[in-house]
N, C-alpha and C positions, 0 to 999 in steps of 0.2 A: 106396781109396777116393777120391772125386772132391771138389775143393774146395768145388764147390758145395754136399756134401752136410753141411757141416759147421755146426752150430750157430753163431749168432752174435746177439751183443745190441748195439742202437743204443747210441750214450750216453745216452740218456732210459730204457735198458731193455727196448724192444721187442724179440721175438722178431724175428732177419733171419738172412739168409743171402747167401752170394755168388752164388746163383743169381739172384737180382733185378738181377744185373749181365751174366747171360749175354749173349753175342753184343756186349760191349762191353770194351774195354782198359781195365783197370785197375790203377793205381798203388798200392800198398798202403804204408803208411809209419807205424812207430811213434813218434806225435809227443810233445813236452814242450812245456810251458809257460815252463819256467827254465832251459834249456838255451843254451849259448853257438851251438847250431844252429838255436836258435826261429826265430830271421831266415826259415828255409828257408820257414815258412809262406806269405810272401808269395809266393815264388816256386812252391810248391804254387799256391797259388790263380790266379797267371798262366795255370798249366798248364790247369787247371780252365776258367778264362775262355776261353782259346784254344782248346781241342778237346774242350770240354764238349758243344759241341752235334753233336760229330762222331763220337760213340759212344766216349768216354772219361770217365772218371773217377777223380780222386784221393780215396782212401778213408783217412781217418785212425785210428791206432789209439793212444790214447792208453796209456803206460806209464810207470808208476812205479819201475822197477827199475835206474835209473841214476844214482846221485847222489842219489834221491827229486829228480828234478827235474820230475817231476808229481804235486806232493802235492794238488790240486785237487779237490773233489766235481765230478760231471757238470756242474751248473749252473756251478761257476764255470770249468771249460775250454772249457764253451760258450760265455759271457758274452767269457773272455778269446781266445777266436779269431775269435767274430765281432765286438769292439768294436776288439781291435787290428788284425787281419790280414784283417778283413771275408770270412774263410773262409764260403764256401757250398759245400764239398764234404761228403759224411756223414762223423761219428765213429762208431765202435763206442764199447762200453764200456771201460771202462780194463780193461788186458789185461796179462798176463805172459806175455812173448815168449821167456823164458829158465827153464832150473831146472826143479826138481820140481813146480814148480804150471805151465808152460807152457800156454798155450790150444792145442787141438789142431791149428788154423790154422796156428799155429808151428811144429808139431810138423813136420808136412810142408811149410813154408817154405823151413826151415833145410836143408833138404836138397840146396837148390839151391846148386851153387857160384856165387860172383861170377868175374867177369871172369880175374883170377888163377887160379881153380881151388880155392879154399876154400870149403868147406860149415861148417856147423857155428852154434857161439851167435851170435845178434844181438850185433853190435859194441857201439855205443852207440845214442841216440835219433837219429832221420830214415833208419834202413837202409831203403832200397826194393825194393821186389819188382814187377815189372810182368808182370802176368798177359795172356793170350790172351785175344780174343773169345771161345775155348773152354774159357778157364778153366786155362789151363798157364801154369805158371810160365815166361817166356821170359827172363827178367834178374835176376839181384840186384846193385843199386846200393847200396855201402858210403855208410856218414853224412855222410863229408866231402865228396862229389862233388855237387855243387849239382845243384838239379830241373832247373835251365834248361841243363846243361853239354850240349854239342853230341851227347856219345853216349849221353847220357840223351834229349834230343829226337828224335832219331834211330830211336831203339830205338822210342817211343811211337810215333812216326810210322809205323813198318814195322808196327803193331799195329792202326791205326785200321781199324776194317770199311767192304769197301765202299770 
């Protein structure tokens, strides 16, 4: 199954899919509003601003599975992201990334190993998966790695179309 075929929903509950991003590099990130890593939103937005017009998007996936750090409603999440960090990139609905209720998208994503060769469950909020313009997972970046770390920027730039 292609990642493009997996049904998703936007933060506002509209049907969506990764097929809308076919031809773009996508950085999928499970996000949370009350996490020590929440300031990564600022760096994610800077990446969106820097590369958004070059065939790239950040795609935020709110998740409340890690110490209840994303307790808000869709409206609260949207307001927090836009008011606090000026987030302009799209957000999906709150999603489980681990466990029995893991979303099918994450069932596929967690098969990808990180730079150290480890696959499996998402470790924490702000774990990042870089998708190529063809929809293949090309990198898994663990939560504590900053979005603007040189290795992340290099991986993104290597995936920019054309």
